[in-house]
N, C-alpha and C positions, 0 to 999 in steps of 0.2 A: 359567298360560304367559303372561297380558300382562307380568307381573310378571318373568318369566324375561327375555321380550323385551328390555321397558325396561332389564332392568341390563346384558343382553349391549350392546345399544348405547352404552349410559355407558360403558362399563368397555371397548369399542371404541375410541371417540372419546377418552378421556383416555390411553387405550396410543397413537391415532395424533399428539394434540396432546404428547407425553411424547417418542417419535421425533420430530415437529419440533423443539422446543426442544434434543435436546443434539446435532443435529445445527447448529442455527444456535450454538448456544455454541461448540461447538470449533470452527468456521468464525469463529466469531470470537477468537477466543483462538488461534489458532493463528499466528505469525511467523515468517517466516525471518529470519536474518541475513547480509549481506556483510559481509567485514571485510577492509583490504587497503589497498597505498599508495597514493598518487594519481597515479598517470601523464600526467593532463592533465585539465586544465578545456577546454570546449567549449561558447563561447558563439555560438550562430546565430541568426538573424531570420527568423522566420518570417513571410511573408504571406498574411492570411487578406481575400478578395476577397467584399464581399455586394453584389450590385447594383454599384451607384455609389460604392460606402465601400470605401476599401481599407485594413486595418487592418494596423500591422507590429507583432508581441510578442516578445518574446525567447526563445529556449526557453535551456535552461542544461540542461549535460551533463556527466558525469563520466565519465571510463576510470581504472581500477581497474586495479591489478597483475595480476589472475586476468584484465583482458582483457573483464568485464563492464564493457560503455555504459548508463548509462541518467539517465533526465531528475532532475534535481533540482529544487527551489524555489530563487529569490533567495539567498533567505535563507542555507539549506545553502550556498548556489554559494559568497557572499560570505565564507561564515566557514573552509572548508577550502583549506590553500594546495596550492600542487604539493609531493610528495613527504610531507606526512603520512598517517600511520597512521593508518586511521578507523575504526569500526565504523558502518554502516546495517542499517537494519528493515527489511524490506518487505511489508508488507499491500496487499493488492488493487490490486500495479501503482505504489503509490506508496513512497516509497524517505524512510526519514525519519533523521537525524541523531544515534545514538545518542552523547551528550558529558554521559561520568561517569557520573548519574545520571536524567541530562535528554533528554528526547526535543525534536529543533528539527524543527518544520517546515518 
């Protein structure tokens, strides 16, 4: 009886680990793509106040022809031009530029 109990607990543990691992892998490999023409490039200054310190940080946004507006990194913002047809990959609310076979962060 004891061997059966240990075997059942081991099987249940391995099964739970398998389910957790497959969910993790599926989440990591899921990427949404957006494509369209750059309609507008928006640069905004965001001010963060922490106590007596005031910091100014630039926020870069891009508007696609599909109407979607999202924040991108400064390197992506500098690389794309208005009117250019581009493709972006979205992963965990971060947008990356797909340029040929390269992904630009």
